N, C-alpha and C positions, 0 to 999 in steps of 0.2 A: 504493500500498500505503500503509495507515494506524500510525499509530506501535502503537497496540494488538494489531494481527494480525502481527507481525515481530519476532522477537528481538532483546534491548537489541543495540545496538551496542557497548556500552560492555566492555571489555575485551581487543578487538583489537589485534594487535599488528600491525606493521607492519616490515619489514626495513628499516634505517637505508641508505639510499644514501651515500657518501663518492665523493669526487672529483670530476667534473662535476658543477655544483650547478645544475641551470635545470628550470625547469618546463613540458616540450612540451605544447603541445596549447594550441586555446583554451577547454577548459572548465576550466582551472584558475583562468581568472580570476574565476568567479562567488566565489569566497569570498569577498569581502567582503560577499556579502548575509551571512555569518553571523554576521560579526563586529557587526552591524547588528543582524539580529534577537535573537541572543545578550546581547550587552549594554542592547538595550533589555530583555530580561528580568531583568538580575539589576539593572542601576541607576535605570529608568522605570519597572518596570512594577512599582510598589509593595504592588496589589492580588498578587498573581502570588510573589511572595516571601515573602510573609506567609503566604500559603493555603496554600502549602507546604512550609514548614518545616516545622509537626509529623509532616505526614503519610509527607512524602519524602523529611526526612532522612537516613534510613539506607539507603537506596538509594543516593544523593546520593555518600552516600561511599565506595563500590565506585572503585579504579582511580585514588582522590584520590594526586595527588602535594607533592610537599613541595619548597617552593621552598627556593634557597640565598642565604645572605647578605642576609636580610634580616627588617628588625627587630621582636623578639618583639611579635605582638598584646599587650593585655591582654587580660582574661577575661571575656566576654560580658557584660552585664545586660540589664534590659530598656528600653528607647529607643532613640534613634535612638543612631548611630553617634558619638564624640567624635572634634571632629577631624577633617582631610581624611583621606577613604581616594581608593585609588588602583587600578583595575581593568585589565588585560592580557585582552585578545582573542585566542588566534590557532586562525587556521582552516587547518585541514591539508590538501592533497589527496589524499586515501588513498580509492585505488579499491575499494569497497564492493560486495561481488555483485550487492545489489537494484539497484543505480543504475549499475554499468558500463555497460549498454546506450546509455546515453544519452551518452556521452563518447567514443565512440570510441577512433582508436589512444593516448588516453593511457591507456587502461585496455586495451590490450590491446597492449599493446609493449613493447620488454625493461625499459621504466621504468616498468613500471604494479605494481608493488610498496615505489617508492619512495614520500618522502609528506618535502614541503616547508609549510614556514607561509607562504604565500602570501597568509595575512590575517593582519594585524598593527596591530591597534585599543587607543590606551590612552585609560582612560575615567578626567579626575581629577573628584573630588566634593568640592568646597572647603569649608572649613569656616564657618560663620555669617558673615552669610549663604551660603545653600546655591547653589551654583550645579555646574554637568556642563558638562564640558570634552570632545569625543572626538575623539583626534587622530590620523590614520589613518598610517601609514608605509606608502611604498610598496614595494612587494617587490624592485627592483631597488637599493631603496636600499642603499650600502657602507658599511659602520661597522665598528668592532671586535668583534671576537666574545670575550669572554675564555672562559678554562679555565671549562670545564664537565665535569659527572662524568656518563659513561655511565649505564646500565641495569644493565649488571654491575658497575659499582662502580668504572671506569677514568678516570681525567683523561684529557681531550684536549687538547691546544695549545691557548696564545691565537692569536689571528689579527686582523692588524692592520688590517686592511681584508678584509670578502667580504658577499656581499647579505644581509640580513638574513631573508632564506624560505632559509638555509642552515640559521642554527638551531638548528630543530626536530631534523634532521638527527644533526647533531650531540651535541647535550645534552639533548636533548625541551624540556618545553614550560619546566622550570628555566632551563635556558641563555638560549633567549628572553627573559623576565624580564629576567635578568641582564645583557643586554644592552643590553635597555632601560633599565632604570634607571640603570648608568650612564651611557646616553646624554643620560638627560633630567636625573640629578640626582635623582629622586624615589624613595622608598620605597613599592614596590610590593608589595601587600598579599597583593591576589587577581588569581587568574590563572585562566585556565579554555581548555580545547582545546573543538574544535567540527571535525567531519567533513564535505565536503559533501552528503552525504544532510541533514545538519540542517537544512539550508536549506531541502529538500523537505517534510517533517516541521513544520520553526516555522511558514513562512510560511503551511500552510494550516488549522495547530492554531490562529492569530492570526482565520481567516475573510477571507484576502487582502488585497492594497492596493493604493489607490486612487494613479495613476502620473499625470501630468502631461506629453504628447507634444506641445512645440511644433511638432514639426513631426513626421512621421513619418520611421520607424525601419528600414531594410534593413539583413540583413546577415546570409551564406550560411551563415556561420561559428556562427554563432546559434540558425539557423532562424528570424528574427524580421523579419516582413514586417508591423508594422503603421501605420496609418494614424495621422495629428495626430487628436489627443484625450485625454481619459481614461479609462482605462483599470483596470479591476480583475485584476489580479495576484495570483497564488499557485501553489505547488510551482513545476511546471517552467518557466512561463513566468515567476513572478521570477529563478528561474537564468538564462533568457535574456534577460534586462533588465538584469541585474548583469554579466553576464560580457560582453555585448555591449561591441566597442571601434572597432571598422570603425562603425559605426551612428550613432555620435553621436560633434558635437566637429570633432578633426579625424583623430578616426583614433588618438589616444594613450592608452597609460594611464595617462598625468596625467589626459587628458579623461574618462577611464572612472572613474574616482575621482570625482570630483567627479559623475558622471553617477547613480555609485550614493547621495550626497546625498540625490537625490531621493526613493528610497525611507527611506532612513535620517528623518527629517524627519516624510515621511507617515506613517510605521510607529510613532513617537513620538508625535503625535496619536491615533493610531490605540486603541495600547494605553493611553494616559493618557483614552480617552474613555471617556465613560459605557455606548457599545454594550460594550466589553467590561468596564471595571473593574464594572460592576452587572450582569455576566454571570458570575453560579458553575461552570456548564458551563465556558463558555471558559477563565474563568482558569484553572482543574482542567488541562484539556485542555494550555492553554500550559505550564503547571505539569508538566505527566508527561512532555510532551513535552521538555522541556528536560532534564529528569530524565535521560530514555531518550537524547539526544542528545551530553550535556555532561559530560566528562572536568572534574572541577576541581581545583585547589591542596587541599587539605587544610584552610586557614583559611575555606573557600569550607562546610564541609557540617557546621557545628556551626548547626543549625537558626534557633538564637537569634540567631545571626550574621547571618542570611539577611534576617532580619526587622530585624534594626538598618541593612539598605545600604537595605531598603525604604522604613523609616519618614524616614531621611536624606533619600534624596531626591521625597518626594510631595509637597508643595507646590511644588517648583522649575517657575519659570513657562516658558512654552516662547521667552523670548524670552531666559531664562536658558541657555540646552541648546546650545550652538554643538558645533558641528563644521568642523575646521577639516584640512588637508593640514599633514603635518611639509614648512618649506620644502626645497628643493632648489637643487642648482647641477646641468646636466649632467657626469657626469665628462668630464674631459677628455683618461680614455687608454681611454674605452669610451662612447662615443654614444648605447646603449644602455643605459647605468645612471647612476643619479645619487650622488651625496655631499652631505652636511646641509651646508646654509647657517646655518652655523652664530651667525653673528649675530643672522640672524632668527630665529632658534629662540629664544638665550637672551633676545630680549625676551618669547616666549610664556611660558619657565617660570620671568620673572623675572615677570612677572603674575600670574600662578598662586599663585606663591609669596605674594604678596604679599593675594594675594584681591579681587582689582579686578576690575571688569566688564572685558568685553572688547568695545571695537569695532572692527569688519571692515572695513577704508578697501582692503583690496584688491578682484578681480574676485569673483562672487561661485560663481566654478568657478573652476580650470586648463582651458588648452586648450581651450575656445569648448564646453566637454561639458555645459554649463546655463547657461540665460536664466531671469530674473524674473518670475514673472506679475505680469499688471496687477494691482492691488490691486483690488477691487470697490470702488462707493462706499458711506459710512460706512453710509447707511442702506434697504442694498441687501440684498432675502432672498436668501440661496445657490440658484442654481440647482440639480436636479437635474441628474445629470451626464450627457454626452450625450457624442460622437460629434467635437463641438470642444473644442476647447483652450481654455483661456484667453488674452486675448492678449496675447502677451509681448513686452518691450520689449526685443527678440534683440541690443541697441548697449549695456545697461543695464549698468553696475559699483558702482550703485548700493551703499553699503555698509546694512549694518545701521544701526535707531534708535537714536541715539547715547542707550545709557542715562541716568534721572537722575542717578543718581550719579556719580561722577568716574572714567569710564572711564579705560583703558591702550588708545590708539591705535596695531593691531598692525601691524606694517610690509606694505606693499602687498604684498610679494612671498608672505603667509601667505594664501591663499582659504578660503574657505569661505562659510557663513550659519549661520541659527540656525532653531529647529523653528518657530517662528512666523512666518517666511518662508515661501513657496508659488512654490518652483523648479521649471521645469518640464523635462525635458531637448531636448536642442538635436539632435532627429535628422539625420540626411543625407538625407534625402529637401525639405530646403528650398527653394525655391521650383519642387517638383515634385512638388508634390500630396500 
C-alpha cells in the first residue's frame, strides 16, 4: 500500500504500558531501519528537507511534541544553522492495522497495544567543519530515566536504572530525549518519532537500497533465505534484513545492530547520489512519505529551520559521516542487558565537543555481524550488480582511513564505520554456500 493510498498514520495513539517492559517477538527489532531512514531524511538528504520545507511544513506540524529542559533555539534565519546541532530519533513498535499481519504474535497478543522505543539514534552535526556522527543505543541498555511529564500533565518518578526502551511508555518522546541528553551531556534540539510501518513506506519511496551479503542469510524468524551477493531491498525485504538477528554474526542483538549499519551506509550513499538528488519526483515522494510517517518535535516544524539543517550537511563528505554503537558492558546483574561503558563513551563525547575527526580503531562491527569488502583497484570500473558479493576480508578489523586533520583515536570498544566504507553482512551460511 502506498503512502498516497492510505490515510496518514499521524495522530494515532497507543496505550502506554507499565510494569513489565519488554518487546516481545522478533518483529520489534526491525525498528533500527526506521532510525536509519528518518535520520538520513533529516540530516543527509539536503534536497529532501529543502524541497519539502515550504510545501509540507504545515502538515508536518500535526501532533508535534514539545521537548523538555532543552535550551531555547534562536529564531531561524536564511542559510545553514549556526553552531552544532543534535537530532534524536526514536522508532516505536506500535502495531498498525495495515501492517499487523506481518508481525504475528507481536500484534495479536496481550501486548499488541503497547508501544516501546526500540530504536534510539542520536545524530550529531558538528560546527564548522561540518561532520555527522550517528550513535546507536542498544534497546536493552540500562540507564537512569529522569522524571517525565505524561500526556495528562502528571509527572513520573525518576528511575535510577531502566532499559532505555521503557522511556517512551513512561513519558513519550520528550522523556527519551531527556534521558539521552543526560547520558550524553548534549543539548538535543531536534527529535522525531516514527513507527515500524514507516520502514516500508520510506524504503519504497527512495527506490530501494543495495546491500552486500558476504555469505548467505537464513533466518526462519524473519523469513529470509537469501544467497550471498548484492541485493536491492525495499519495503518488506528491508524490514526482514534489518530485524534479522539469528541470520548474521553470532546471533546476538549487538551483532544485529552492526549488520544494520550496512544498510545505513548504503542508504546514505543512495540518498546523496545524483540518482536521488537530481530526481524531483523521487525527492518529493521521499519528503511527503516522511511527513506522513514521522511525528516531530515542535523545533522541527518550522520550514526554514528544516532548510537550515539541510544546508548544514549537504556538503559533508562520506568519510566524515560516521556510524558508531554506544559502548557497553554486559550488565553483571542480567546477562541479557547491557550497561554504559562510561570511560569509553566519555572519550566519544569529548571528541564531539572538540569537533575533532574520529578515527575508529575497533572492529567495523560488534559480534561478527559485518565484514569489510575488499576495495576495488583504483583504476577499476565499477561492475554491474551480480549475485556475487565483493570478496570480504572475514578477519579484517581494519579501522577507517585516518583523516588528514589530527584525529581522535576512539577506544577499540567503540565499533563502527563511515559511509565511504563498503561493508557486507556476515550471514550465517558461511561455508555452506
